[in-house]
C-alpha positions in Angstrom: 89.8 71.7 150.6 93.4 70.6 150.0 96.2 72.1 152.1 96.8 75.6 150.7 100.5 75.4 151.5 100.8 72.2 149.5 98.9 73.7 146.6 101.2 76.7 146.5 104.3 74.6 146.8 103.1 72.3 144.0 102.6 75.2 141.7 106.0 76.7 142.4 107.7 73.3 142.0 106.0 72.7 138.7 106.8 76.1 137.2 110.1 76.5 139.1 109.3 80.2 139.5 107.7 82.1 142.4 106.7 84.9 140.0 104.9 82.5 137.5 103.3 80.7 140.4 102.0 83.9 141.8 100.4 84.8 138.4 98.9 81.3 138.0 97.5 81.4 141.6 96.4 85.1 141.4 98.4 85.8 144.5 101.2 88.2 145.3 104.7 86.9 145.2 105.3 87.6 149.0 102.2 85.6 149.7 103.5 82.7 147.7 106.8 82.9 149.4 105.1 82.9 152.8 103.1 79.8 152.1 106.2 77.9 150.9 108.2 79.0 154.0 105.4 77.8 156.2 105.6 74.3 154.6 109.4 74.3 154.9 109.0 75.1 158.6 106.4 72.3 159.0 108.9 69.8 157.6 111.9 71.6 159.2 113.9 71.5 156.0 114.4 73.4 152.8 112.3 72.4 149.8 114.0 74.6 147.3 117.6 75.6 146.6 117.7 79.3 145.6 120.8 80.5 143.6 121.3 83.4 141.2 117.6 84.2 140.9 116.8 80.5 140.0 115.3 77.8 142.1 115.5 74.0 142.0 114.0 71.3 144.2 116.0 69.8 147.0 116.0 66.0 147.4 113.2 66.4 150.0 111.4 68.9 147.8 111.3 66.5 144.9 109.8 63.8 147.2 107.2 66.2 148.5 106.4 67.2 144.9 105.9 63.6 143.9 103.5 63.0 146.8 101.7 66.3 146.1 101.0 65.1 142.5 99.4 61.9 143.8 97.4 63.8 146.4 95.9 66.3 143.9 95.2 63.5 141.4 93.3 61.6 144.0 91.6 64.8 145.2 90.4 65.5 141.6 89.2 61.9 141.3 87.2 62.3 144.5 85.6 65.6 143.4 84.8 64.2 139.9 83.2 61.0 141.4 81.1 63.0 143.8 79.9 65.4 141.2 79.0 62.6 138.8 76.9 60.9 141.5 75.1 64.1 142.5 74.8 65.4 138.9 76.6 68.6 139.9 78.9 70.2 137.4 80.3 73.5 138.6 83.5 75.5 139.1 85.4 78.2 137.4 87.2 77.8 134.1 89.6 80.3 132.5 89.8 80.0 128.7 92.3 81.7 126.5 91.8 82.2 122.8 93.6 83.9 119.9 91.9 87.0 118.5 90.2 85.4 115.5 88.8 82.5 117.5 87.7 84.8 120.4 85.8 87.1 118.1 84.3 84.7 115.6 84.1 81.2 117.0 83.9 81.2 120.8 80.9 83.5 121.5 78.4 80.9 120.2 80.2 77.9 121.6 80.5 79.4 125.1 77.0 80.7 125.0 75.6 77.2 124.2 77.9 75.7 126.9 76.8 78.2 129.5 73.1 77.4 128.7 73.8 73.7 129.4 76.0 74.2 132.5 74.8 77.5 134.1 76.8 76.7 137.3 80.2 76.8 135.6 81.7 80.3 135.6 83.7 81.1 132.5 86.5 83.7 132.1 88.0 84.5 128.7 91.4 86.0 128.0 92.4 87.1 124.5 95.9 87.1 123.0 97.9 85.9 120.1 98.7 82.2 119.7 102.2 82.6 121.2 100.7 84.2 124.4 97.9 81.7 124.8 100.3 78.7 124.6 102.6 80.4 127.1 99.6 80.9 129.5 98.7 77.2 129.2 102.3 76.2 129.9 102.3 78.5 133.0 98.9 77.2 134.1 97.4 80.7 134.1 94.5 79.4 131.9 92.8 76.0 131.9 92.2 75.7 128.2 93.6 77.5 125.2 92.1 77.6 121.7 94.7 78.5 119.1 95.1 78.9 115.3 98.5 77.5 114.6 100.4 74.2 115.3 101.6 73.8 118.9 105.2 72.6 119.1 105.3 71.9 122.9 104.9 68.2 123.2 104.3 68.3 126.9 100.9 69.9 126.1 97.8 68.0 125.0 96.5 69.3 121.6 93.1 68.3 120.2 92.2 69.5 116.7 88.8 71.3 116.6 88.4 71.9 112.9 90.3 73.4 109.9 89.7 77.0 108.9 90.2 78.1 105.2 92.1 81.3 104.5 91.4 83.4 101.5 92.7 86.5 99.7 91.0 89.8 100.5 91.3 92.8 98.2 89.8 96.3 97.9 86.8 96.8 95.6 88.0 97.7 92.1 91.4 96.0 92.5 92.9 94.9 89.2 92.9 91.3 90.4 89.3 91.4 91.5 88.0 89.7 88.3 90.1 86.6 88.8 88.4 83.4 90.1 91.4 82.3 92.2 94.7 83.8 93.1 98.2 82.3 93.5 100.6 83.7 96.1 102.8 85.1 93.4 99.9 87.0 91.8 98.7 88.3 95.1 102.1 89.8 96.2 103.2 91.1 92.8 103.3 94.9 93.0 100.8 94.9 96.0 101.2 96.3 99.4 100.5 93.6 102.1 98.7 94.1 105.4 99.5 91.4 107.9 99.0 90.4 111.5 101.6 91.1 114.2 104.6 89.0 115.3 103.4 86.1 117.4 100.1 85.7 115.6 99.1 82.2 114.7 97.6 83.5 111.4 100.9 85.2 110.5 102.9 82.0 111.2 100.6 79.8 109.1 100.6 82.3 106.2 104.4 82.7 106.2 104.9 79.0 106.1 102.4 78.8 103.1 104.2 81.6 101.2 107.6 79.9 101.7 106.3 76.6 100.5 104.9 78.3 97.4 108.0 80.2 96.4 107.4 83.6 97.8 110.4 85.3 99.4 108.9 86.9 102.6 111.8 89.3 102.9 110.8 90.9 99.6 107.1 91.2 100.3 106.0 94.9 100.6 104.5 94.9 104.1 102.5 98.2 104.4 101.1 97.6 107.9 101.1 95.1 110.7 97.8 95.1 112.7 96.6 93.3 115.7 93.1 92.1 114.6 91.1 90.9 111.6 88.8 93.9 112.0 91.6 96.4 111.7 93.0 94.6 108.7 89.6 94.6 106.9 89.3 98.3 107.6 92.7 99.0 106.0 91.8 96.9 103.0 88.5 98.7 102.5 90.5 102.0 102.7 92.6 100.8 99.8 95.8 100.5 101.7 96.7 97.0 100.5 95.7 93.3 100.2 95.8 90.5 102.8 95.1 86.9 103.6 92.3 86.3 106.1 90.2 83.6 107.7 87.1 83.0 105.6 85.1 82.9 108.8 85.9 86.6 109.5 84.5 87.8 106.2 80.8 87.0 106.2 79.7 90.6 106.9 82.0 92.0 104.2 80.8 89.5 101.6 77.1 90.3 102.4 77.8 94.0 102.1 80.0 93.5 99.0 82.6 95.8 100.6 85.6 93.6 99.9 86.7 91.2 97.2 87.3 87.7 98.6 89.0 85.1 96.4 90.2 81.5 97.0 93.9 80.8 97.0 95.6 78.4 94.7 96.9 76.1 96.1 94.3 76.3 98.9 95.3 77.3 102.4 93.8 75.9 105.7 95.0 76.1 109.3 94.0 74.2 112.4 91.9 75.5 115.2 93.0 73.4 118.2 92.3 73.0 121.9 95.5 73.0 124.0 95.8 72.1 127.7 98.1 70.6 130.3 98.5 66.8 130.0 98.1 66.1 133.7 95.8 63.1 134.4 93.7 64.9 137.0 91.2 67.5 135.8 88.0 68.7 137.4 84.7 67.6 135.9 84.0 71.1 134.6 87.1 70.9 132.4 86.2 67.5 131.1 82.7 68.7 130.2 84.0 71.7 128.4 86.4 69.7 126.3 83.8 67.1 125.4 81.2 69.8 124.6 83.7 71.9 122.5 84.8 68.9 120.5 81.2 67.9 119.8 80.3 71.5 118.9 83.1 71.7 116.4 82.2 68.4 114.8 78.7 69.7 114.3 80.0 72.8 112.5 81.8 70.8 109.8 
């Protein structure tokens, strides 16, 4: 409904990148450039300065961007008001989640949400925490769900719940008879299987180890794997030990295929929702955030 040229310009101006804007808008870069040039022709002036593969807003471009912010905020207010009056909640939402959350937490949450709001279309993208935060920053996804602290203070972060992490060992391991394990015990003479660089799980575990006197550079890392399922398979095969989310281990505990022990001191990490701080959001996004927070509260 809003002017497409202005929408494209607003995205480019916010990201200061034609390439990132093209990804966020699911357009080709030439199409984005064409829309911006049309708007520049309409105003008969340049909106961007382009130098050395970088762009910046001109004085006029900055003024157009400020008005565009107001226009889209009022547009979202109007759409939300109409949908509240008519009871219609619809639209498309793109959600991003780190691997553990996408595999073990979101299926039930999104299934229940879809049952309540069948007219909202949902799309899920999976990546590690670093990738998900980057996609939120670039507005490629509407909402991210991540498993590590988010340092970007320009993003809104809402804690969902805390997730305990535990030691996982092969059956018959010498440490299996212990009731709890310290980090020093776990890593003494044991090969370690860990998540890949950029994983929120890895970041949280590394911080925990450093705080508890374990020199990460001296840990015998046998493998780096990209998912909890791959790590569990490697442990079952006797290739090493690991630290995993307790929520990923229900099946293995029932089948008695792994030894799962609490850590001393205990280790927990946050599951958080992360999204842009802009004041204007469509009603579908507001409903998803509200529903997800309530759902997580019920799971405690």
